[in-house]
N, C-alpha and C positions, 0 to 999 in steps of 0.2 A: 503494499500500500505507499502512495507516496504520500510525503510529508503532506503537502498542500495540493487538491484536486479541485479544478475549477471547472463548470461542466456549465456551455450555453448559458452564461451571463449576458443579461440585459439589464442594464442602468439608464436611468433617464434624470434629465434636470428640468424641473419645470420652471419655464419663464413667461413673462407678458406675450413672447412671440410664439411659443407654443413647446413641445417637449423637445430637449435637447438629447440626442442619441450618444451620449458620450462613451457607451461601453456598448457594443452590439453584437450579441452571439459569440461571445470571446470564450474560447477552451483551453486551459493549459494545465500543466502537472509540473510539479518540483518535488525532485527525492531529496532524502536526508542529505546534508552536506554538501549539495550542490548549489551551483550558483546560476540564476536567470537573469538575462538582460532583457528589460522592455527599450525597446527603442523605437524613436518615430519623432515628426518634429511638432512643434508645439500646437497644442488642441487637439491631438491624435487619440487622447484617453489613456494615457499613461498614469498620470496621477490619479485620476477616478478612480481608475482599476485597483491602484493601491489603497485606496481610503475607503472602497467596497470591502476589501480585504480585512481592514483594519476596524471596520463600524464606524467610521469617523466621516458620514457623509453628512454635507450642511442640511437644515431644514428641507431646502425643495429638490433633494436627491432621494430616488426610490430605485429601488431594486424592483423591476417588475417579474421576473422568472430566471431560473438557474438556481445553481447551487455553489457554495463553496464550503469545501470540507477540509478541517485543518485536522491532520493527525487522528482521523474517524469523526472529530466533533463537526456537527453540520452548524457553521457559523449562524447562518441566516435564521435559525432555528431560537438563537439564544435571547433572553431579554436583556434591557440594557445592562442591569446588574450582572447576569453573566458574563455578558461581554466585557464589562469592566476588569472582572477578576480574570479573564485569561488575556486580555490587552496589557502587555508589557510583561506578563510574568511569561508566557510563551511565545509572544511576536512582539516585536517593536518596530519602531523607524526614525530614519535619520530624516530630519524633515529638509525640505528645500531652503538654502538661506539661513546659514548658522546665527547671522547677525540678528535675524528676527525670531528665531528661537529660544533666545536667552533674554530672562529677566535684566533690562538693565541696570534695575537698583539692587540685585541679588548676587552675591558672592558666586563665583563659578563652582566652587566647591559644595555649596549650599543647595545646587541645582540637583547634583547627583543626590546628596543625603535626603532631600525631600522626595525625589523619586523612588528613591528605596523604600523610604517609611511610608510612603503613600500606598504602596504594593504587598508590602511585607511587614509583618510584625517585628521588628527589631528595635534595640535601642538606639540612640541617637550614636553611642559611641560605636556601636557595631557597624552602623551606615556610615560614619565616617572612615570607618579601619577600611569599607569595602571601598569607599570612594578615592584612598589613597591607593588601594591596589589597582584600579581603573585608570587614574592618572598616571600610572607606572606602564600600564599595559598601551594607552596610547599613545605614550612618548612625551609627557608631560611631568615636568618637576614638581615634585609635592608642594613646593613654595607659592605655584600659580594657584592654589585653592581659596585662598583667601584676598586674589584679584577680582576685580570687576570686569565685567565682558569690555566695556572700553579699552582697558588696559592689555587687551590680548590682541594679535595678528589675526586676520583671517582663518589663516591654518589653524593657528591655537584653538579658535573657537569651534571650528569645526571639530577639531579631536576632542573637546568638551562634550557638544553634540554625542559625538560616535559613544563617549563613556556612558553619556545619559543612556543610550539605546541598549548600553550591555548591562547596566547596573542589576537588572534581576533572573540573569543567564538565561535569556529567551533560546529559543531553537530556531526561529527566522527572524532576519532583520531586511527590513525593506530600506533601501537607502534611495532618497527621491533627489535626483541631481546632487549627489555629495560633493561636487566640487565647484559648483558654482559661485561665480564672482572670485575666483582663485587664479592665479598665474601658472603658467603650465608647470613651472617646477615644483612647487605646493601641490598641485594637481596630482603629480606623479608621486609626491610623497604620501599625500593621503591615499593616494589608492594602492598602494604597497602597502600601508598602514591597514587598510581594509582586509588586503589578501592574506596578510600575515595572521591578523585576528582569527579570521574566518578559520584557516588551517589549524592554529593552535587550540581554538574551541571548538572546531568539527559543527562551526553555525552553518545552516542554510540562509542562501541572501538573495533577494530579489535587487537588482541594481536599475533604477529609472534613469534613462540620460535620452538627449537628442544626438549625441555623438558617439555613434557606431566604433570609433577607434575605442573610444574607454570601456564600452561593452567588450569590444576584442580581448582588450589585458584584463579583465577582470571574471568573467562567466566562463562557465563550460558551455551553458545553452542560450539561444538569441531566439528572442520573441519579436517580431517587426510589426508595429502596429500604424494603421493608417484610417482615419474617418472611424475609428472609435473601434474598429476590428483589427484581429492579428491576421495579417496577409501573408506571413511566412513566418516558419519555426524551425529550428534543428539546431544541432549541435554547432559550436561557433565554425569549425573547420569547414562543415560543409556548405555554411553561410558565404563564408570567403571564398571559398574554390567553388562552389558551383551554386551562387542564387539563382532562383527558379520564380522570382517575381520582378518586374520592371520598376517597382518602388524601392526595392532591397538594392538593386545595381545602382540606381539613381543615386542613395544613400552613401554607398561604398564610393561612388566617384565623385562625392564632395568634399572630400578631406584629401590631402596629399600623402603618397607613399614616399618613405625615406628610403626607398631602393628603387632601381631600375633608371627607366629616364623620364624627365621633366614631363608631366602631362596637364592639362588645362583641367581645372576644377568645373564642374559641371553645376548648374542651378537648374529648377526646374521652373518651367513658365505657370502663370496661374497661381491658382489659391487653394489653400487644403477646401475639404468639401462644408457644403451649409450642412450643417448635423440637424438642424430643424426641420429641412425639406429637401432629404438628399435624393439623388437619382436613383430610381430602380435597379440600376446595375451594378455594375463595378465601384466602388467610391473614387478610385484613382483613373476611371476612364478619360475623362476629361483633361487630363495631364498627361496621359499615357501615349506615347510616340507608335506604340503597336495596337492601339485600340481601335476596334471595328463596332459595326452595329450589336452585335450580341454583347459586347462588355457596357453598353449604356443601356440595354435594355432587361439584361439577366445577371443577377448577382452570381459569381463563379463559386462553384464548388470546393471543399475542402480536399485536394487533390494529394493523395501521396507520392512524393518524388520516391523515397527509399525509406525504408526502415522507420524512423521517427521525424524524418523532413517533410514538412507538408508546405503546401503553398495555394492560396486563392487566387489562381488567376487560370483564365481559360485556355491559356497557351502555356503552361507552367512544362508540360513535356513537349513543347513544340520548339522548333529550331529558331522561330522567331525572338524568343527570350533571348538565345546565345547571340543574336546578331543585334541586339539592342544597343550596346554599349556603342557601335559603332554609328546607330542611327542619331544617338545622343550626342555624338562629336559633329556630326553634320550638318 
């Protein structure tokens, strides 16, 4: 049994303009000790899916159908109190933007102490001892526990937030854009820190990012999201060596390679789909260079490429997908 099993999940936001299809028929699995990368451009549903798992949707968020099972527990059947007891104890989140995740008038060490005491029946001294252990684990000297957030650099604040996510020894950590607003050197340090912590603690991890190169560096498997749905999923090597969805190929062509000849980076024309009134076919069809009439009228099925490699594209097994890189360059 996988640690996390999501089946045919449909989540909507109610707005004045109508229902936004933020998560549309999403299915995925995460095994114990493995890492999964959710990648896609802004507005594709990555964070909405993460909040659905945590049960932290805003008041206008609704899960219409589907299931989320964590270690045999049906999360959607839990009451608010039952969900609160399992949240942070069994799974936690590294929220996007560490600068906004910390209380500016509270010492950073107290953030960890408060988080632990809110979820575990421990004394303040026991919580402080645990906080010291976590500061050492994430690479921060103990003396910084008595500092306020504004006294720390961006990378140090991100380490504090990582420590908060680990305070109750969870089985699963969801990292939502864990390197936002950090320079590339600090980004690499934070990513290496996450990988080291995952190996040492045997954690399962979901990394949410718009940068597929970050996902490649940190995750065993990748799920590519577009328009609220997963358009391709596979192990990391398969995604990079044999992508079978035009959107995945576009993502791969959007960042530079440090090897081989210099290539022109690609950008997609158009804009992401209107999730209030989407087209009846493939959500990527209006921007896809190989789309035809069927793409505009019929949703692509979930096609098995091989083993655990899936793609939602009418041409997933067609040579047209292999030729798409040349069409993007034209």
